[in-house]
N, C-alpha and C positions, 0 to 999 in steps of 0.2 A: 828813298832809303829806309831800310827796316830799322826799327828802333832796338836798342840794346838795354838790357836790364841794368839798373843801378848796381846791383850786386856784382855783375860781371865787369862793369866798368871799373869799380873800385878794386877788383882783383886783377886788372889788366897788367900785362908785362911790357906793353909798348905804349908810347904816347905820340902826340903830334899827328894824329890822324882824325879825320872827320867822323863824328858820331851823331846819332840821334837818340834822344831819350824822352820818354813820355811819363808823366806822373803828376803828383799833386803838390802844390806849393805849401810848404810848412811855414816859411817866413820869407819876407822880402825886405832886405835892409838897405838903407841909404840909396834907394832907387837904383841899386846896382847888383846886390848879391841875393840870389834865390837859393834857398835850401829846398831841394827837390827830393821827393820820396815816391817810389812806385810800388812799395809793399814787398819787394823781393828781399829786403834787408832792413834792419833797424837803422842803418846808417843812411844819412842823406848825402847827396852829391851837391857841391856848390856850383852854381851856374853864374858866371860873371857876365853881366849884361853891359854891352857898349851902348849906352843910351843915345848916342849920336846916330846909331844905325837902326834903333827901334822907335817906331812912331810913338809920340807922347800918349795918344789914345790907347795904344796897346799897353804901355807902361802902367797906366792908371788901372787897367784890368788885372794886373798881376797882384792878386790878393790871397790871403791865407785860405786854402781850400780849393782854389781854382785849379782846373786841369789844364796842363800846358804841354806843348811839344817843343823841345829845344834841340836845335842843330848847332854844332860848333866843333871846335878842336879840343880834344882831350889833352890836357897839359898837367905837368906837375904843379901842385898848388903852392902858392906863395904864402898862404895863411898857415897858422899853426894848427896842429891836430887833425889835418886832413892830407891825404896822399895826392889825390888828383882833384882837378876841377875842370869845368867846361868853359872855354872862352866862346861865348855865344855869338853866332853870326845871324841866325834866324830864330824867331820865336813866334809861335802861334798859340792863341788862346783856344783851347778845345771846349772848355766849359767854364763859364763865369761863376764866381761865388760872391754872394753879398756879404761884405765884411761886417756889416752892422748886425746881420742875423745869424751868421755861421757860428754855431755854439762851440766848436772845437778850436778856440783861440790858443795861441802859443803861450799858455800859462798853466799852472797846476790846477786841475779840477778834482773835486772829491769823487770817490768811487760811486757814491750815491747819485751824484749828478750824471755821471757817465752811464749808469744803468738806465737812467731816464732817457738817455740818448743812445741806446744800444745799437741803433742803425748807423751811428756815426763814430762811436767810441773806438772802433777798430782803426781809425785814422790816427790815434794817439800812439806814441811809442810803446806804452805799456800793453795795450791790447793788441797791437800789431805783433809784439813779441809773444804774447800768450797764445795767440791763434796760430802762429807759425810753429810753436812748440807743440801745440795740440795736434796739428796736422802731421808733424813728424812722428809723434808718439803713436798716432793712429796707424801710420804706415808700418811702424816698428812692430805693432801687434800682429798684423798680417804677415810680416816678414818672418817673425819668430815661428809662428805656427806652420806656415807653409814650408819653411826649411826643415821642420821636424816631421813633415808628412801628415799633418792634421788636415781634415776636410772641413771647409768653411760651410756651415749650415745656416740658412735663413729661417729661423723659427718664427711662428706667427705672432703678429702684433695683437690681433683679436683672438681671444681665447675664452673658454668656459672654465678653465682651471685656475685656481689660486695657489701658485707654487709655495708661497710662504705661509699660507693659512692665516694671514693677518686680516684679510677682508677689506683692506684699504685700497680698493680698486676703482678705476673710472668705468662706469657702465657705458656700454655701447648699445644703442637702440635706434630703431627707425619708427617706433610707435609714436603716435601723436600724444605729446605730453599733456595737452589740455583735455584729452578724452581717451584715457587709457582703457583698453579692453580688459574685462574681468572674466574669470572662469566661474564655475558653479560655487566654488568656495569663497568667492569675493576677492581673490587675489589677482594680481596682474597676470594676464594670460600671455606668457612669453611664446607660446606655440604660434601666436599670430605675428611675432616679431620677425625681422628679416632672416635671422639664422634659425628660427624655430626654437630658441632656447635663450636663457639668460647668458649674456656674454659681456666681457670686459676688455679693457686694454691690459696687456700683459705686464706683470711685475718681474718676470724672469722667463728666459727661454730654456731653463734647466730641464724641466720634465720632458719636453719634446726633444731636447738635446740628448737625453739619456737613451731614448728609443733609437736614435741614429748611432750612438756609440755602441749599441748592442749589435750593430751590423757592420759599421765602418771602422770600428776599433778606437779611433781617436778623432774627435771632432771639436770644433769651437764655434761659438756664436759671438757676434759682435754687432749689437743693434740697439735701437731705442727701447726703453722700458718706462713704465709709468707707475706712480704711486699717489693715491689721493689722501696723503697724510697731511692734515691741516697744521703744518709746522712751518713757522716763519723764522727758522734759524739759519745760521751761516753754513750749515752742513746739509741742508735738505733742498731737493728740487722735486717738482712734480713730474718732470720729464727729464730723463737722463739716459746715458748709454752704458751698457753692461758687456763685459767680456766674460764668457763662460765656457771654458773647456770641459769636456767629459771624456774620460779615458777608460776603456774596458781593461780589466785585469790589473788595474792599479789599486793598491791598498793605500791607507792613509800616509804611510811613509813616502811612497812614490809620489803621492799627490803633493806633499810638502816639498819634495825635491823639485817637482815641476814648477810649482808656484815661485819658489825662491829663484830658480834659474831664469824663469820668464821675466820676473820683475826686475832683476838685475840687468838682463839683456836690454829691455826697452828703455831703462834709465840711461844706460851707457850709450845707447843709440842716440838718444836726444842730446846727451852731452857732447857727443862727437859731431852731430849735425847742426847744432844750434849754439855754438860757443858765444857768439856776439849777443844773442837774445838772452841767454842765461846770465851772462856777465852784467847786462843792463838790469835784469830783474833782481840780481843779487844786490847791485848798488841801490836800486829802488827800495828793496827790503831793509837794507842798512839804514836808509834815511827814515823809513817808517819806524824802525826800532828805536830811534833816538827820541821819539815823542812818547815812548812808553815808560812807565816806572821801571827802575832797574830790575826789580824782582820778576817782571813780566817779559823781559827781553830774552830772546833765544840765545842759548850758549853757542850755537853754531851758525855760521853764515849759510847761505843757500847752497853753494857749491860744496862746502864742508859736509852739509847734511846729505847731499847726494852721494858724495864719496864715502860717507859713513855707511851707507847701504851697500855700496859696491865692494868695500874693502873688508867688511865683517861678515863672517858666517852667521846665519840666523840661529839664535839660541832657541832650542826646543824645550818647552816647559809644560808640564801638565797643569790643567786648571787647578787641581788640588794643591799642587806645590805653589802656584801663584797666589792662591787665597791665603796660604800660610804666610807667605812673604808679605803680602799686603796687610794682613791682620796685625803682624808684628812690626810694621813700618812706623817710623817716627810720625809722618803726617797723619796716619790713622790713629795712633795713640794720643796725639795732641789735638785730634779732631780738626785737622786742617783740610782733610778731604771734605768735599761737599756731601759725598755719599760715604758714610762710614761702613767699613767692612766688619761685620760681626760674626757671620756664619757662612759655612759652605752652602753653595746654591745661589749666592748673590749674582746678579747680572752685572758684569763689570762695566764701568763707565769710562769715558775717554781719559779722565784724570788718573784712573788706576792703570790703564794701559800705558799711558805716557810715563808714569812713574817707573813701571817695570823696564821700559826701554831706555829712558833717559837717565834715570838715577840708579836703579839697582843693577841691571845687567850691562848697560851702556853699549848695546848693540841691538839690531832688530830682533824681535822675539816672535816665535810661533807658539801660541798656546793651543793645546789639544786636550781631547777627552773632557768635554764640557758636560754639565748636568743635562740629562735628557729633557727635563722640564722647561729649560730655557732655549731649546733648539728645535728645529723643524722636524716634522714627522718622518721625512725620508732618510734621516741620518742613521747609520748602523748602530744598533744597540750593543754595548759592550757586555761581556759576561757578567759583570757586577750588577747588571740590571738598572743601574742608576745613571751611567754616563753613556755618551755616544761618541762615535769616531769623528768628531768635528774638529776643525782647526781654524784659527784666525791669525793673520799676520799683523803685527803691530809695528808702527814706524814712529820715529821721533817727530814731535810737533803736531801729529795728526791722530795717533792712536790706530784703530783698526783700519786697514786698507784692503785686506783680502779676507773673505770668509769662504770656507769650503768644508767638505767632508767625504768620508767613504760612505757610499750610499747603501741603504739596507737592501741587500739582494735576496733575502729570505722571504718568500711569499707569505708564510704564516705569520711571521713576526711583523711584517709591514701591515698586513690586514688588521692585526690586533692593535697596532699603534693608531691606525686610522679610526678604528672603532672607538677607542678611548678618547680621541680628539674630536669625534663627531664628523669625520670627513666621509662623505658619501662615496661608497665603493663604485656605484653605478656611474658617477661622474668621471671617475678615473679608471674605468675598466680597461682602457687601452694602455695605461701606465702599468697596471697590474699584470697585463699580458706579458710585459718584458720579464716578469718574475715567473710566469708560467712556462714560457718557452725559451729554454736555453739561458737561464739566469746565470750571471757570473759576477764576481767581485768587480766593482768599478767605483771610480771616484771623480770628483771635479771640484771646481771652485768658481767663485764669482768675484770680479773686480769692477767696482764702479769706476768707469773711465774718468769721470770728472774728479773723483777723489785722487786718482793718479796724477792728473794734470795739475790739480791743486798742490800736491806735494812737490812736483818737479818745478813748478813756476814760483813757489813760495808765496802764492796768494793765500788769503785767509778766509775769503768768502767764496763759496762754491758757485755763486751767481756770476762771478767774474771769470770763470773758465769755460763757459758755454756761450755760444754766440748770442742766443736769445733765451734767457732764463724764463722758465715757467714755474711760478710759485703761487701760493694762495692769493687770490685777488689780482693776479697779474698774468695776462696773456697778450700783452702788447706786442706789436710788430709781427 
């Protein structure tokens, strides 16, 4: 008999037929009731064992974490809080689990403990829910762009270009570390390296994506990116996934329209497809909030926060206007901000972004026209010579979630900006070619996928929304 998923059994419209289900034991109570989960849903199905028909040796092997195959009759449950149960006629142990050593016991574990057991944490309700939501969001990304006629482009993971100009990149080399070849100047001779030049793991697929947008019109990338930033915070990962669309002939306004429409689509998709998981994560978050001081508690539940994004148009505000608002705000005047806003040109922090969204405008906010000095070289310079056509989308509880811009399409202006910043033209000759041959207005944005999953699941540490987090000092699993 073919086995049926727990999710399908729980949504069945008929009973009193024989079924087979395979999964992992969550709990085994009173030598009779198995709570079985197979990962298809956050909900378990109760399997009622007739211990007179099951050998005692088999009963002893039904422990938390064991993999089992259960055959029996699907019946309406006599217990409260569950629709169906299986009256077991046959039970087979597929894989034993040592109850003394299995770390995922049916009790509350700290998130820190679960990170140390990342290979097993997905067997808990919390991480099962997170990873199902992550999967659905990933599909929604492709669904949105494919419906809109975008071309999916796989940009390189190994690159010689630093898109952000920050220099915090992981180097890729096949040179012998213990005996590096040197050139006549005494520097490392990268001409003898595998690629014949200095290469790194990518921080962004944007620059390569732009070249394809200049031929295919509208493209998107969705792949792994890397940053060697030695930061051990709840917001940073060394390896993460980025969603980056690039669209020819789109100006900044069209770019903001696209970003707003896209992010509302994927959030609604997750809410439609994962109601049980999100309901569980909302309850989990409410329990977590109870342990916090009143002043630190969120004013919105998880589902309220998601609906807040869906039901409100995003307010578009210039950086200059935002600085004026923040400078005159009560927390700034009373020095309650950790970073006090004194003058135009300050790089906004998460506390400032959240104030604008949660306290002042009370809706998602898109900030635009940032100072050129705090933004990347490829962003289009405005006529004032001080600001660029950049935009960031700010969300409640998280601050910036999307960053993008209209790209600098003017060859001479782009070259001048690169000179000022010391960016080698020869290294990016191919990027400059897109401005030499048929240049056009174009725009794009980047959305860190884990930042999106963090927002949708209500988790507070980015290490908890990726299967195996890579952080400073940690490359386990």
